[in-house]
N, CA and C of each residue as an Amber inpcrd file, in Angstrom:
protein
   282
 184.8220000-165.5000000  52.5040000 184.3990000-164.1200000  52.2610000
 185.5340000-163.1730000  52.6360000 185.7740000-162.1960000  51.8020000
 186.8260000-161.2070000  52.0340000 188.1820000-161.8670000  52.2860000
 188.4020000-163.0360000  51.6780000 189.6710000-163.7400000  51.8700000
 189.7210000-164.5780000  53.1230000 188.6090000-164.6660000  53.8480000
 188.5480000-165.4550000  55.0820000 187.7000000-166.7020000  54.8440000
 188.0780000-167.7630000  55.5200000 187.2130000-168.9420000  55.5430000
 186.7510000-169.1190000  56.9860000 185.5690000-169.6380000  57.1480000
 184.9750000-169.7550000  58.4760000 184.7120000-171.2130000  58.8070000
 184.8010000-171.5100000  60.0890000 184.6550000-172.8880000  60.5560000
 183.2180000-173.3700000  60.5210000 182.2750000-172.4210000  60.5650000
 180.8640000-172.8050000  60.5490000 180.0090000-171.5980000  60.1600000
 178.7410000-171.8580000  59.9420000 177.7950000-170.8210000  59.5110000
 177.5900000-169.7360000  60.5770000 177.6120000-170.1420000  61.8410000
 177.4070000-169.1720000  62.9300000 178.5290000-168.1360000  62.9360000
 179.7860000-168.5990000  62.8290000 180.9130000-167.6660000  62.7960000
 180.7810000-166.7160000  61.6070000 180.3830000-167.2550000  60.4780000
 180.2250000-166.4400000  59.2750000 179.1620000-165.3600000  59.4760000
 178.0310000-165.7280000  60.0410000 176.9470000-164.7570000  60.2560000
 177.3530000-163.6760000  61.2650000 178.0590000-164.0770000  62.3190000
 178.5410000-163.0860000  63.2880000 179.5520000-162.1510000  62.6230000
 180.3870000-162.7100000  61.7440000 181.3640000-161.8930000  61.0230000
 180.6720000-160.8030000  60.2060000 179.5710000-161.1440000  59.5580000
 178.8530000-160.1470000  58.7560000 178.4180000-158.9630000  59.6190000
 177.9480000-159.2300000  60.8380000 177.5610000-158.1530000  61.7430000
 178.7480000-157.3320000  62.2040000 179.8420000-158.0100000  62.5380000
 181.0560000-157.3120000  62.9730000 181.6150000-156.4700000  61.8260000
 181.5770000-157.0210000  60.6290000 182.0860000-156.2990000  59.4640000
 181.3250000-154.9930000  59.2420000 180.0150000-155.0030000  59.4770000
 179.2280000-153.7620000  59.3570000 179.7230000-152.7100000  60.3500000
 180.0280000-153.1510000  61.5680000 180.5240000-152.2150000  62.5820000
 181.9100000-151.6760000  62.2200000 182.7220000-152.5080000  61.5730000
 184.0330000-152.0440000  61.0900000 183.8180000-150.9990000  59.9950000
 182.9070000-151.2830000  59.0710000 182.6160000-150.3370000  57.9830000
 182.1000000-148.9980000  58.5140000 181.3420000-149.0530000  59.6110000
 180.8130000-147.8390000  60.2390000 181.8550000-147.0990000  61.0700000
 183.0400000-147.6890000  61.2470000 184.0980000-147.0590000  62.0260000
 183.9720000-147.2690000  63.5210000 183.0230000-148.0960000  63.9480000
 182.8400000-148.3450000  65.3840000 183.8500000-149.3480000  65.9200000
 184.3660000-150.2180000  65.0310000 185.3770000-151.2000000  65.4140000
 186.5590000-151.0790000  64.4590000 187.7670000-151.3310000  64.9760000
 188.9730000-151.3240000  64.1470000 189.8300000-152.5360000  64.5210000
 190.8340000-152.7990000  63.7130000 191.8110000-153.8390000  64.0330000
 191.2350000-155.2420000  64.0990000 190.2240000-155.5320000  63.2870000
 189.5710000-156.8350000  63.3420000 190.5300000-157.9690000  62.9820000
 190.5910000-158.9630000  63.8450000 191.3310000-160.1940000  63.5820000
 190.3500000-161.3490000  63.6690000 190.4650000-162.2800000  62.7380000
 189.6000000-163.4520000  62.7170000 190.4210000-164.6700000  63.1060000
 189.9080000-165.4170000  64.0560000 190.5740000-166.5890000  64.6430000
 191.9940000-166.2590000  65.1330000 192.1160000-165.2000000  65.9380000
 193.4430000-164.8840000  66.4850000 193.8710000-165.9600000  67.4850000
 195.1580000-166.2190000  67.5090000 195.7120000-167.2150000  68.4320000
 196.5460000-166.4980000  69.4820000 196.3850000-166.9360000  70.7290000
 197.0950000-166.3520000  71.8510000 197.8940000-167.4490000  72.5570000
 199.2090000-167.3070000  72.6620000 199.9780000-168.3080000  73.4060000
 199.6580000-168.2100000  74.9000000 199.5290000-169.3460000  75.5270000
 199.2770000-169.4130000  76.9710000 200.5860000-169.8290000  77.6300000
 201.3040000-168.8250000  78.1320000 202.6510000-169.0300000  78.6720000
 202.6090000-168.9920000  80.1940000 203.0750000-170.0640000  80.7990000
 203.1330000-170.1730000  82.2560000 204.5780000-170.4740000  82.6460000
 205.1300000-169.6380000  83.5170000 206.5150000-169.7900000  83.9820000
 207.5000000-169.9270000  82.8250000 207.2690000-169.1310000  81.7940000
 208.1860000-169.0890000  80.6610000 207.9800000-170.1750000  79.6230000
 207.0200000-171.0680000  79.8410000 206.7800000-172.1530000  78.8890000
 205.3830000-172.0140000  78.2830000 205.3130000-172.1820000  76.9800000
 204.0110000-172.1520000  76.3120000 203.3300000-173.4960000  76.5560000
 202.2650000-173.4650000  77.3560000 201.5760000-174.7010000  77.7260000
 200.4330000-175.0260000  76.7640000 199.9660000-174.0280000  76.0310000
 198.8670000-174.2440000  75.0990000 198.6490000-172.9600000  74.3120000
 197.6530000-172.9800000  73.4430000 197.2610000-171.8080000  72.6680000
 195.7470000-171.6810000  72.7290000 195.2780000-170.4510000  72.9000000
 193.8460000-170.1810000  72.8810000 193.5130000-169.5000000  71.5650000
 192.5100000-170.0220000  70.8690000 192.0500000-169.4100000  69.6300000
 190.6470000-168.8450000  69.8390000 190.5320000-167.5320000  69.6920000
 189.2400000-166.8690000  69.7920000 188.6090000-166.8280000  68.3940000
 187.3880000-166.3620000  68.3150000 186.7420000-166.1940000  67.0160000
 187.0970000-164.8350000  66.4260000 187.0260000-163.7800000  67.2670000
 187.3560000-162.4310000  66.8270000 188.1330000-161.6970000  67.9140000
 188.9320000-160.7470000  67.4550000 189.5600000-159.7520000  68.3320000
 189.4350000-158.4340000  67.5860000 189.0260000-157.3780000  68.3020000
 188.8980000-156.0750000  67.6630000 188.9750000-154.9830000  68.7150000
 189.2020000-153.7730000  68.2330000 189.2640000-152.5930000  69.0950000
 187.9400000-151.8530000  68.9700000 187.3080000-151.6160000  70.1120000
 186.0280000-150.9020000  70.1560000 186.3250000-149.4100000  70.2380000
 186.0350000-148.6980000  69.1540000 186.3580000-147.2720000  69.0870000
 185.5350000-146.4420000  70.0700000 184.3720000-146.9520000  70.4750000
 183.5140000-146.1820000  71.3930000 184.1120000-146.0880000  72.7860000
 184.6650000-147.1900000  73.2950000 185.1960000-147.1580000  74.6590000
 186.7130000-147.3090000  74.7160000 187.3620000-147.4630000  73.5550000
 188.8160000-147.5290000  73.5060000 189.4140000-148.8340000  74.0160000
 188.6160000-149.8930000  74.0910000 189.1020000-151.1670000  74.6260000
 189.1960000-152.2330000  73.5470000 190.1620000-153.1290000  73.7310000
 190.2380000-154.3170000  72.8940000 189.2430000-155.3340000  73.4240000
 188.6150000-156.0610000  72.5170000 187.6430000-157.0830000  72.9000000
 188.0030000-158.4000000  72.2180000 187.8310000-159.4870000  72.9630000
 188.0810000-160.8330000  72.4520000 186.7610000-161.5930000  72.5510000
 186.3760000-162.2410000  71.4480000 185.0730000-162.8940000  71.3610000
 185.2360000-164.3640000  70.9950000 184.4490000-165.1970000  71.6590000
 184.3550000-166.6170000  71.3400000 182.9010000-166.8970000  70.9860000
 182.6670000-167.3180000  69.7450000 181.3140000-167.5890000  69.2640000
 181.0070000-169.0700000  69.4530000 179.7980000-169.3600000  69.9210000
 179.3500000-170.7420000  70.0450000 178.4670000-170.9290000  71.2480000
 177.5040000-171.8110000  71.1050000 176.5380000-172.0360000  72.1780000
 177.0820000-172.9370000  73.2810000 177.9390000-173.8790000  72.9090000
 178.4610000-174.8030000  73.9200000 179.9720000-174.6690000  74.0070000
 180.4920000-175.0080000  75.1510000 181.9290000-174.8990000  75.3860000
 182.3740000-176.1290000  76.1730000 183.3890000-176.7990000  75.6560000
 183.8900000-178.0090000  76.3010000 184.7030000-177.6530000  77.5430000
 184.9060000-178.6220000  78.3940000 185.7040000-178.4090000  79.6160000
 187.1400000-177.9680000  79.2760000 187.8180000-178.6190000  78.3110000
 189.1660000-178.1340000  77.9640000 189.1700000-176.6890000  77.4610000
 188.1490000-176.3170000  76.6820000 188.0800000-174.9360000  76.2030000
 187.7820000-173.9810000  77.3460000 186.9540000-174.3770000  78.2920000
 186.6920000-173.5520000  79.4770000 187.9980000-173.2690000  80.2090000
 188.8480000-174.2810000  80.3170000 190.1390000-174.1230000  80.9880000
 191.0180000-173.1260000  80.2350000 191.0400000-173.2350000  78.9030000
 191.8340000-172.3000000  78.1030000 191.3200000-170.8670000  78.2540000
 190.0000000-170.7120000  78.2570000 189.4120000-169.3790000  78.4150000
 189.8150000-168.7870000  79.7630000 189.7030000-169.5810000  80.8110000
 190.0620000-169.0990000  82.1480000 191.5430000-168.7250000  82.2070000
 192.3980000-169.5550000  81.6300000 193.8360000-169.2640000  81.6340000
 194.1260000-168.0080000  80.8180000 193.4820000-167.8630000  79.6660000
 193.6530000-166.6520000  78.8650000 193.2650000-165.4140000  79.6670000
 192.0860000-165.4520000  80.2880000 191.6040000-164.2960000  81.0500000
 192.5480000-163.9540000  82.1960000 193.1460000-164.9490000  82.7990000
 194.0870000-164.7150000  83.8920000 195.3970000-164.1260000  83.3700000
 195.9420000-164.7110000  82.3180000 197.2390000-164.2630000  81.7970000
 197.1720000-162.9090000  81.0980000 196.0950000-162.6600000  80.3790000
 195.9820000-161.4380000  79.5860000 195.1570000-160.3600000  80.2810000
 194.5810000-160.6850000  81.4250000 193.7560000-159.7390000  82.1850000
 192.7100000-159.0890000  81.2800000 192.0160000-159.9570000  80.5200000
 191.0260000-159.4960000  79.5670000 189.9060000-160.5340000  79.5170000
 188.6540000-160.0890000  79.6220000 187.5610000-161.0640000  79.5570000
 187.3430000-161.5680000  78.1360000 186.8600000-162.7900000  78.0360000
 186.4420000-163.3450000  76.7550000 184.9270000-163.2460000  76.6980000
 184.4260000-162.5410000  75.6920000 182.9770000-162.4240000  75.5250000
 182.4740000-163.6780000  74.8190000 181.3670000-164.2110000  75.3170000
 180.7360000-165.3860000  74.6940000 179.5380000-164.9200000  73.8940000
 179.5620000-165.1890000  72.6050000 178.4320000-164.8850000  71.7390000
 177.8360000-166.1770000  71.2450000 176.5590000-166.3810000  71.4750000
 175.8840000-167.6110000  71.0210000 175.4590000-167.4780000  69.5730000
């Protein structure tokens, strides 16, 4: 949809809701499946891929979202490392 492919139906359905908020002007700068390098002591140790990243026009903050009901231990580690390195919380949407 809109030139994007989605990994599953849940991501697609969440995208439809986010897209409405973009159309309403409440969100800007939408990125789908953005990748963030996880750099420790100058070396890229891994990459974290979120489901969405966008700017919330209401509060002026960037938001990073991970969609899914379950999260594996390796992904939990990546989320924690991302939050530490980027000083930004990852929102979990089921």
